[in-house]
N, C-alpha and C positions, 0 to 999 in steps of 0.2 A: 929645724934640721932635716941635715940629711938623714936615711934608713939606708942600709944595705938589704934590698931584697930576698938576698939567700937566707940573709938570720933572723927577716923575718916571715921568709917560710918557714925555716926549721923551728920557731918558736907557734908556730899556729899549726904543725906539725903533733908538735910538743904537746900543745893545746887541749888535739884534738884525741891524742892520745891517752888525756889522762882523765878526758869524758866519756870516752868508752870507758875505761877501766872504774873509772869511779860510777855509773851504766852497770857495769856487772856486779860489784861489789850488792850495788842496794839492790837489784834483782830480787822477785821473790823467787826463795828455792824452797827445792821441792826437794826430800831425802832418796835419792838412788845409790844407787850402788851399782858399779863396771863389775860385770861378770867374768868376763876374759875379752882379750882382742887380738882381731888376726888378720898379721901382716900380710894383704896382698899382691901389694909388689911396692920394694922400692929402690932408686934409683937416684941420679944425678943432676941438679940442677944447670937447664944448660950448659951439661956435660963437663962439672966440674970446674967451671967457671967461677974463680976467687971474685966475693965481694967483699970489700976493703978489710979491712981487722978481722971480720966474722970469718970471713974464710970462703972456700964451699960450703953450697947447702944441697940438702939429697927432699927427696920430695918421699912420703910414705902415702900410702893409701892402704885404707882399711876399713876392718867394720868390726861398730865394737856393741858389745850382747852387756846390757843392763838390767835390773829389778829392780820391783816398787815396790815396797809393801803397801798394801792396798787400805790400812787399821793405821796406817800414820796418818796424823790428823793435816799437817803440811801436802801429803800428796792427795787429801779431798777437793784437790782444787782440780784437780782431771774429772774431767766428765764420763761418769759412768766406767768410769775403775772398778768400780767394787762387782760391773757385768762380766771383767773382763777373766777369761782362766787362767787359770794357776797355776804353779808348781808344785810337787811336792812341800817343800817349804810356806807355801801361802803367800808367795810372792809371784807378781806380772813382768812377765822379762818381756824383754823387744829390742831390737838391733835397727842400731845405724851404718851408714856410711860416711866415715871418717876421713879426711882428708889435711896431710900437716905438708909446712916448708919447715925445716928447721937448718940452722947449722951441721954439718959434719962432727964437727968437733962443737959438745956440747959448751965448754969451756969458752970458746970464742964465742958465743952467743951474749945477747944485754942480760939474761937470765929472764925475761919478760916474755910473758905467752899472751899473745892479742889472740882472740877468739871470735868468729864468727859465726851463727843461727843462723845462713841465711835462709831469704823469702824465694820458694820455688827451687831451692836444690841449688842457686848459684855460687860464684862466688865474685867477691867484689871489695876485700879488701886493696887487693894489687891497684884496681882499676880508682877508689878511693884514697886512700894513701900513698901511691906513687905512679900518679896519672899515668896506669897503663890498659891495653887496652881491653876492651867488656869482652871473655871468653869464659867457655866452660872447663877448664883445661890448661893451667898456665906453661907453657909448655917452649915460645918463642919469645926471642929475645924483647920484641916488643910487649908482650904478654906484662914484664914488669913492669913497663915504665921508666920510670932514674929510679929504680930498686933503691929506692932509699932504707924501706925496713929490714931489706938483707943485708945494706953497708951497714946498717945500725944495730945487728945482731937480732931481730926478733923471732918469736919462734910463730907460726903460723899458721894456726888452727882450725878448719870445717868441717862444720858438723851437723846432718844431717838434720831434722825433726820436723817432714811434713811427709806425709805416707802417700799423699796423692800425684809424687811427681811424677810423669811420666821418668820406667826405667831408659833412662837412655845415655850414654856413656857421657861422664862429664858432669851428671847430673848428682845430684844428694836427696840419699832419700830414707825415709825409717823406714823399720815393717814392723806394724803393731802385730799385738797374739791380737786371738781372735775373740767372739762372746763365749760365754759359756753358755749352750745346749737345755741347761736344767732351768731357769734363766729368763722365764720370756720378755722382752725389750718389747712395748711396744711405744710409741711416736713418731713424730714427726720426725725426716729429715729432706734436708734441704740441701741443693746441689746448684752452680750456678756454670750455666754453661755460655760460651760467648764462642758463637761460632767465627 
């Protein structure tokens, strides 16, 4: 039988989206709360170009502050969380970079949030799903590839989770709290260096 390559591509993308959604839903969850979000920059994607039925997109660069309760069982998975500095409420605070691409008019989006917590602070949703160019910050037409995710109305979010990512433009970093000074923290620390 003959099959339409475009429809096969569409089905494969939907299956990938479904797989990522299932992985996100079944991942172990931690009990954390967003304390505040500070928008650093907000701008149009590709100078306000319309992406099919989704219309124009906007880019949001932000910093989010979170709190974690070190006494909750779900949070005990985090190594040495009980040694971290806490605020006056006994919560551990940390912040991270957040990068968002979303339809400027949310009503024109499909209502689906696709989140990537990337390794080493990069952004790979566009290169993996849209055949876009690998980059730190999508600003050029080729960075968005065939623009499928945007044309379908997805909201794309990247959240930094690693503290040791170089402090460089375009990379997403997490800023952890320090360790308490009243508790000795003996133990072996390892780091890998590749010249």
